[in-house]
C-alpha positions as CSV (number, residue, x, y, z in Angstrom):
1,M,-79.3,20.8,-103.8
2,T,-80.6,18.0,-106.0
3,Q,-84.0,18.2,-107.5
4,I,-85.2,15.5,-109.9
5,A,-87.6,16.2,-112.8
6,F,-89.1,12.8,-113.6
7,I,-90.0,12.2,-117.3
8,L,-93.0,9.9,-117.1
9,L,-94.2,8.1,-120.2
10,C,-97.5,6.4,-119.7
11,H,-100.3,4.8,-121.8
12,K,-102.7,3.4,-119.2
13,D,-104.1,3.6,-115.7
14,P,-104.5,7.3,-115.3
15,E,-105.4,6.9,-111.6
16,G,-102.2,5.0,-111.0
17,V,-100.2,7.7,-112.9
18,I,-101.7,10.4,-110.6
19,A,-100.9,8.4,-107.5
20,Q,-97.3,7.9,-108.7
21,T,-97.0,11.6,-109.4
22,L,-98.2,12.6,-106.0
23,R,-95.7,10.2,-104.3
24,L,-92.8,11.6,-106.3
25,T,-93.7,15.3,-105.8
26,A,-94.3,14.8,-102.1
27,A,-90.5,14.7,-101.6
28,G,-90.0,17.9,-103.4
29,D,-89.3,16.6,-106.9
30,C,-91.1,17.4,-110.2
31,V,-92.9,15.3,-112.8
32,A,-93.4,15.9,-116.5
33,I,-96.0,13.5,-117.9
34,H,-96.6,12.4,-121.5
35,Y,-99.7,10.3,-121.7
36,D,-100.1,8.4,-125.0
37,A,-102.7,9.9,-127.4
38,R,-103.9,6.4,-128.1
39,A,-105.5,6.4,-124.6
40,S,-108.8,7.9,-123.7
41,K,-109.1,11.6,-124.6
42,E,-110.8,12.3,-121.2
43,D,-107.8,11.2,-119.2
44,F,-105.4,14.1,-120.0
45,A,-106.1,17.1,-122.1
46,R,-102.7,18.6,-123.1
47,R,-101.0,18.0,-126.5
48,R,-100.0,14.4,-126.9
49,L,-98.5,12.0,-129.4
50,K,-99.6,8.6,-130.5
51,C,-96.8,6.3,-129.5
52,G,-95.9,2.8,-130.7
53,W,-93.3,0.4,-129.4
54,G,-90.1,0.6,-131.4
55,E,-91.2,3.8,-133.2
56,W,-89.7,7.3,-133.3
57,S,-92.9,8.5,-131.6
58,L,-91.5,7.4,-128.2
59,V,-88.4,9.6,-128.7
60,A,-90.6,12.5,-129.9
61,A,-92.8,12.1,-126.8
62,T,-89.7,12.1,-124.6
63,L,-88.3,15.2,-126.3
64,S,-91.6,17.0,-125.9
65,A,-91.7,16.1,-122.2
66,L,-88.1,17.2,-121.7
67,K,-88.7,20.6,-123.3
68,A,-91.7,21.2,-121.1
69,A,-89.8,20.1,-118.0
70,V,-86.7,22.3,-118.7
71,E,-89.0,25.3,-119.1
72,A,-91.3,24.5,-116.2
73,F,-88.8,23.3,-113.6
74,P,-85.8,25.8,-113.6
75,G,-84.5,24.3,-110.3
76,A,-84.3,20.7,-111.6
77,T,-80.7,19.4,-111.6
78,H,-81.5,15.9,-113.0
79,F,-84.0,14.4,-115.4
80,Y,-84.9,10.8,-114.8
81,M,-86.8,8.7,-117.3
82,L,-89.6,6.5,-115.9
83,S,-92.6,4.6,-117.1
84,G,-95.9,4.0,-115.4
85,D,-94.7,0.5,-114.4
86,C,-91.7,1.9,-112.4
87,M,-91.6,2.3,-108.7
88,P,-88.9,3.6,-106.3
89,I,-86.9,1.0,-104.3
90,K,-85.0,3.5,-102.3
91,T,-86.0,6.6,-100.3
92,A,-85.9,10.1,-101.9
93,E,-83.3,10.9,-99.3
94,Y,-81.1,8.0,-100.5
95,I,-81.7,8.8,-104.2
96,H,-80.8,12.5,-103.9
97,G,-77.6,11.6,-102.0
98,R,-76.7,9.0,-104.6
99,L,-77.0,11.6,-107.4
100,E,-75.1,14.2,-105.4
101,R,-72.0,11.9,-104.9
102,E,-71.1,12.0,-108.6
103,N,-71.4,14.8,-111.2
104,V,-72.2,12.4,-114.0
105,D,-74.9,11.1,-116.4
106,F,-76.3,7.6,-115.9
107,I,-77.1,6.1,-119.3
108,E,-76.2,2.8,-120.8
109,S,-73.8,3.5,-123.7
110,F,-72.4,0.5,-125.6
111,D,-70.9,0.4,-129.1
112,F,-73.7,-0.4,-131.5
113,F,-71.8,-2.6,-133.9
114,G,-69.1,-4.0,-131.6
115,S,-71.1,-5.0,-128.5
116,D,-73.6,-7.9,-128.1
117,W,-76.2,-5.8,-126.4
118,I,-78.8,-6.9,-128.9
119,K,-79.6,-10.5,-128.1
120,T,-82.3,-11.3,-130.7
121,G,-83.7,-9.9,-133.9
122,I,-82.2,-7.5,-136.5
123,K,-79.1,-5.5,-135.7
124,E,-77.4,-3.2,-138.3
125,E,-80.7,-3.4,-140.3
126,R,-82.2,-1.1,-137.6
127,L,-80.0,1.7,-138.9
128,I,-79.1,1.2,-142.5
129,Y,-82.6,0.7,-143.8
130,R,-85.6,3.0,-143.4
131,H,-88.5,1.7,-141.3
132,W,-91.9,3.2,-141.9
133,F,-94.0,0.4,-140.5
134,N,-94.4,-1.0,-137.0
135,E,-93.1,-4.6,-136.7
136,R,-95.6,-5.5,-134.1
137,Q,-98.7,-4.0,-135.8
138,R,-97.8,-4.5,-139.4
139,K,-95.3,-7.3,-139.5
140,W,-95.8,-8.2,-143.2
141,L,-95.3,-4.6,-144.3
142,F,-92.3,-4.2,-142.0
143,Y,-90.4,-7.1,-143.4
144,A,-91.6,-6.6,-147.0
145,S,-90.3,-3.0,-146.9
146,M,-87.0,-4.1,-145.5
147,N,-86.5,-7.0,-147.9
148,L,-87.3,-4.7,-150.8
149,Q,-84.6,-2.3,-149.7
150,K,-82.2,-5.2,-149.4
151,R,-83.0,-6.4,-152.8
152,F,-82.3,-3.1,-154.5
153,N,-79.4,-2.3,-152.1
154,L,-81.1,0.8,-150.8
155,T,-78.8,1.2,-147.7
156,R,-77.9,4.5,-146.2
157,K,-75.0,5.7,-144.2
158,V,-75.0,6.5,-140.5
159,P,-74.2,10.3,-139.9
160,E,-70.4,10.4,-140.2
161,D,-69.8,12.5,-137.1
162,L,-71.7,10.2,-134.8
163,G,-70.5,7.0,-133.1
164,M,-73.6,4.9,-132.8
165,R,-74.3,3.7,-129.3
166,I,-77.0,1.6,-127.8
167,G,-78.5,0.9,-124.3
168,S,-81.5,1.0,-122.1
169,Q,-83.9,3.8,-122.5
170,W,-84.2,4.3,-118.7
171,W,-81.6,6.9,-118.0
172,C,-80.9,9.8,-115.6
173,L,-79.2,12.9,-117.1
174,R,-78.0,16.2,-115.7
175,R,-79.6,19.4,-116.6
176,R,-76.7,20.7,-118.7
177,T,-76.7,17.4,-120.7
178,V,-80.4,17.6,-121.4
179,E,-80.0,21.3,-122.5
180,A,-77.1,20.3,-124.8
181,V,-79.2,17.5,-126.3
182,L,-82.1,19.8,-127.0
183,D,-79.8,22.4,-128.5
184,F,-78.2,19.7,-130.7
185,V,-81.6,18.5,-131.9
186,S,-82.6,22.1,-132.9
187,R,-79.3,22.6,-134.8
188,R,-79.2,19.2,-136.6
189,P,-82.5,18.3,-138.2
190,D,-80.6,15.8,-140.4
191,V,-79.9,13.7,-137.3
192,T,-83.5,13.8,-136.3
193,R,-84.6,12.8,-139.8
194,F,-82.1,9.9,-139.7
195,F,-83.3,8.5,-136.4
196,A,-87.0,9.0,-137.2
197,T,-86.9,6.1,-139.6
198,T,-84.7,3.8,-137.6
199,W,-86.1,0.8,-135.6
200,I,-86.3,1.1,-131.8
201,P,-84.6,4.6,-131.7
202,D,-85.3,5.0,-128.0
203,E,-82.4,2.5,-127.5
204,T,-80.0,4.5,-129.7
205,F,-81.0,8.2,-129.9
206,F,-80.2,9.6,-126.5
207,Q,-77.4,7.0,-126.0
208,T,-75.6,8.2,-129.2
209,L,-76.1,12.0,-128.6
210,V,-75.0,11.9,-124.9
211,A,-71.8,10.0,-125.9
212,H,-71.3,12.6,-128.7
213,L,-71.8,15.7,-126.4
214,V,-70.5,14.6,-123.0
215,P,-66.9,13.4,-122.2
216,D,-66.5,9.7,-121.4
217,R,-65.3,10.5,-117.8
218,E,-68.7,12.1,-117.1
219,I,-70.8,9.1,-118.2
220,R,-71.6,6.0,-116.2
221,S,-72.6,3.4,-118.7
222,R,-75.4,1.9,-116.6
223,T,-79.0,2.5,-115.7
224,L,-80.2,3.3,-112.2
225,T,-83.5,1.4,-112.8
226,F,-83.4,-2.3,-112.0
227,L,-84.9,-4.4,-114.8
228,M,-84.3,-7.9,-116.1
229,F,-85.3,-9.8,-119.3
230,T,-86.1,-13.4,-120.0
231,D,-84.3,-15.4,-122.7
232,Y,-87.1,-14.4,-125.0
233,G,-86.4,-10.7,-124.6
234,M,-89.5,-10.0,-122.5
235,P,-89.2,-7.9,-119.3
236,V,-89.5,-9.7,-116.0
237,T,-92.5,-8.6,-113.9
238,F,-92.2,-8.2,-110.1
239,Y,-95.0,-9.1,-107.6
240,D,-95.7,-8.6,-103.9
241,D,-93.3,-11.3,-102.8
242,H,-90.3,-9.6,-104.5
243,E,-90.0,-6.6,-102.1
244,E,-87.0,-7.9,-100.2
245,L,-85.2,-8.7,-103.5
246,L,-85.9,-5.3,-104.9
247,L,-84.8,-3.3,-101.9
248,S,-81.4,-5.1,-101.8
249,Q,-80.5,-4.1,-105.3
250,E,-78.0,-1.3,-106.0
251,Y,-80.5,0.6,-108.0
252,L,-82.9,3.5,-107.3
253,F,-86.1,2.4,-109.2
254,A,-87.4,-1.0,-110.5
255,R,-89.3,-1.9,-113.6
256,K,-91.7,-3.4,-114.2
257,I,-94.1,-3.8,-111.3
258,S,-97.2,-5.9,-111.9
259,P,-100.5,-3.9,-111.9
260,D,-101.8,-6.6,-109.6
261,A,-99.0,-6.1,-107.0
262,M,-101.1,-3.7,-105.0
263,A,-99.4,-4.4,-101.7
264,L,-96.0,-4.0,-103.2
265,K,-97.0,-0.7,-104.8
266,E,-98.4,0.6,-101.5
267,R,-95.2,-0.3,-99.5
268,L,-92.8,1.1,-102.2
269,G,-94.9,4.3,-102.4
270,A,-94.7,4.9,-98.7
271,L,-90.9,4.1,-98.8
272,Y,-90.1,7.0,-101.0
273,S,-91.0,9.6,-98.4
274,E,-89.2,7.9,-95.5
275,T,-86.1,9.4,-93.9
276,G,-83.2,7.9,-92.1
277,R,-83.7,4.5,-93.8
278,S,-80.6,2.4,-94.5
279,F,-80.4,-0.5,-97.0
280,T,-78.4,-3.7,-97.0
281,L,-77.3,-4.2,-100.6
282,S,-76.5,-7.7,-102.1
283,D,-77.1,-6.8,-105.7
284,E,-77.7,-10.5,-106.5
285,G,-81.0,-10.2,-108.4
286,R,-79.7,-11.0,-111.8
287,R,-77.6,-13.8,-110.6
288,Q,-80.5,-15.4,-108.7
289,F,-82.8,-15.0,-111.7
290,A,-80.2,-16.6,-114.1
291,Y,-79.8,-19.5,-111.6
292,L,-83.5,-20.2,-111.2
293,T,-84.2,-20.0,-115.0
294,S,-81.2,-21.9,-116.2
295,R,-80.8,-24.6,-113.6
296,G,-83.4,-24.3,-110.9
297,R,-83.6,-26.3,-107.7
298,E,-82.3,-29.8,-108.0
299,G,-85.0,-32.3,-107.6
300,R,-87.8,-29.9,-108.4
301,R,-89.2,-28.1,-111.4
302,F,-85.9,-28.0,-113.4
303,A,-84.5,-31.3,-112.3
304,Q,-83.9,-34.2,-114.7
305,R,-87.1,-36.0,-115.6
306,F,-87.4,-39.5,-114.1
307,W,-87.6,-41.2,-117.4
308,E,-84.4,-39.5,-118.6
309,A,-82.3,-41.0,-115.8
310,E,-81.5,-44.2,-117.8
311,T,-81.3,-44.3,-121.6
312,S,-81.0,-48.1,-122.1
313,L,-83.8,-50.6,-122.3
314,G,-81.7,-53.0,-120.2
315,R,-79.1,-55.7,-121.1
316,S,-81.3,-58.6,-120.1
317,R,-84.3,-57.5,-122.2
318,T,-85.3,-58.6,-125.7
319,L,-87.2,-56.3,-128.0
320,M,-89.0,-58.1,-130.8
321,V,-89.9,-55.8,-133.7
322,V,-92.4,-56.7,-136.4
323,T,-92.3,-54.5,-139.5
324,C,-94.7,-54.7,-142.4
325,K,-96.0,-52.1,-144.9
326,K,-99.5,-53.6,-144.6
327,W,-100.2,-52.6,-141.0
328,H,-103.4,-54.8,-140.8
329,V,-101.3,-57.9,-141.6
330,A,-98.8,-57.2,-138.8
331,K,-101.6,-56.4,-136.3
332,R,-103.3,-59.8,-137.0
333,L,-100.0,-61.6,-136.5
334,V,-99.2,-59.8,-133.3
335,D,-102.7,-60.3,-132.0
336,R,-102.3,-64.0,-132.6
337,V,-99.0,-64.2,-130.8
338,R,-100.4,-62.2,-128.0
339,G,-103.1,-64.7,-127.5
340,L,-101.0,-67.9,-127.8
341,A,-97.7,-66.9,-126.1
342,S,-99.1,-64.4,-123.5
343,L,-96.4,-61.9,-124.6
344,P,-97.2,-58.2,-124.2
345,A,-97.4,-56.6,-127.7
346,V,-98.1,-53.1,-128.9
347,D,-99.3,-52.1,-132.3
348,Y,-97.9,-49.1,-134.3
349,L,-97.4,-46.8,-131.2
350,F,-94.9,-44.6,-133.1
351,N,-97.2,-44.2,-136.1
352,E,-100.7,-44.2,-134.8
353,Q,-102.0,-41.8,-132.1
354,G,-104.8,-44.0,-131.1
355,T,-102.7,-47.0,-130.2
356,A,-103.8,-48.6,-126.9
357,L,-101.2,-47.8,-124.2
358,P,-101.2,-47.8,-120.4
359,D,-101.1,-44.5,-118.5
360,L,-97.4,-43.8,-118.1
361,G,-97.6,-40.3,-116.7
362,G,-98.1,-38.4,-120.0
363,I,-95.0,-39.6,-121.9
364,Q,-97.4,-41.6,-124.1
365,S,-99.8,-38.8,-124.8
366,S,-98.7,-37.9,-128.3
367,I,-96.6,-39.3,-131.1
368,E,-94.2,-36.4,-130.8
369,K,-93.5,-37.3,-127.1
370,R,-93.2,-41.0,-127.9
371,M,-90.6,-40.4,-130.5
372,R,-88.7,-37.9,-128.4
373,H,-88.5,-40.3,-125.5
374,R,-88.7,-43.5,-127.3
375,R,-86.2,-45.6,-125.3
376,A,-87.6,-44.3,-122.1
377,L,-91.2,-45.1,-123.2
378,V,-90.3,-48.7,-124.2
379,R,-88.4,-49.2,-121.0
380,M,-91.4,-48.1,-119.0
381,L,-93.6,-50.6,-121.0
382,F,-91.2,-53.4,-120.0
383,E,-91.5,-52.3,-116.4
384,H,-95.3,-51.8,-116.6
385,W,-95.9,-55.4,-117.8
386,Q,-93.0,-56.8,-115.6
387,T,-91.5,-58.7,-118.6
388,D,-88.2,-59.1,-120.3
389,R,-89.7,-59.7,-123.7
390,L,-91.9,-57.2,-125.7
391,I,-93.2,-57.1,-129.2
392,L,-93.6,-53.8,-131.1
393,C,-95.0,-53.1,-134.6
394,I,-93.0,-50.5,-136.5
395,D,-93.5,-49.1,-140.0
396,P,-90.6,-50.2,-142.3
397,G,-90.1,-46.6,-143.3
398,S,-89.0,-45.7,-139.8
399,I,-85.4,-46.7,-140.4
400,E,-83.9,-44.3,-137.9
401,L,-86.2,-45.6,-135.2
402,I,-85.3,-49.2,-135.9
403,Q,-81.5,-48.4,-136.0
404,D,-81.8,-46.5,-132.7
405,F,-83.2,-49.6,-131.0
406,R,-80.6,-51.8,-132.7
407,Q,-77.9,-49.7,-131.1
408,D,-79.3,-50.2,-127.6
409,R,-77.6,-52.6,-125.2
410,S,-80.7,-54.8,-125.1
411,R,-81.2,-57.6,-127.6
412,M,-83.3,-56.9,-130.7
413,R,-85.0,-59.4,-133.0
414,L,-86.5,-58.1,-136.3
415,L,-89.2,-59.9,-138.3
416,E,-89.9,-58.3,-141.7
417,I,-93.1,-59.3,-143.5
418,D,-93.4,-58.6,-147.3
């Protein structure tokens, strides 16, 4: 019979941690909690470690919780890594049945050097240099230390008998695998010392040791926790209206749930203890997220801007450009022409922020926007004044700007004043 010992790493919301623990244990499972020592001392009293993102302390805290769980829960068959932001998206009955179907470990395990699992930031530098400072808390020291090691070629070798692997830190391991890892750690202090000064070791330590100790046929290189990341490497947060999406995924838990999604937490908490519940799986969460963030819905947020639909000023239009190093001379000339010929004219709109312009929906709000959408802006000025002739003052140093207008299908006339 399957019994899960959940390894819960938390750093905030002790009331929420207690509620989460009560939900998980109500179905007969066990929970080992490590609560960050940086949090309030009154929250939990047992021995704790101060944890920092990307540091060895997260692995040390996990090992501490694993040792306690192995000793305290002799009937536990699986050890499932969770955080305080995780919630079940299947019933305990479904989760136990899923784990009983295969006698395997579920942990992402990709070749560290050969895969593209790392999307941004440093890669091999995580391992070959020693990292004593936290990149988020002491950025200058982190990079100064690493650059100093680069300068003096102070690289180190990866333990020769280990094939470095990488993957998500949200795994589910069998009891015998956890016991093998803990035994390996006690026998190989050199490996612990190596990983203790790597960067983000929670993405490499267990992944590497499990692949070293367990045959490939007994490893499923995937996580059972549903999570997604933005293009910037930040985790996607789920809210109350994501319930249907989450329940349809072929995963057992989801991360991360917003602390403000109270209704979602309540419904998912009640879900775990249900029996006889069936689920219709589509497993399209990542595809939908990729679609909405890369393309979106045509005609709405991610559609083409209206001023980008046409890039030409118009064949029948004439753009008259006045260029002069002495701006006040050009401005006096243009003002005179404006009064005598009733032609719309604009002063140095690509050079002066304060140039008087009509409201064109925000495209005129800054010099950067004007330059980025210069043809669209000028075309909108033609349309605003309902004219086929327009005068612009442009600084003679803006050669690329003048050349761009010269290449347009409209006619351009240039007056240069010395």
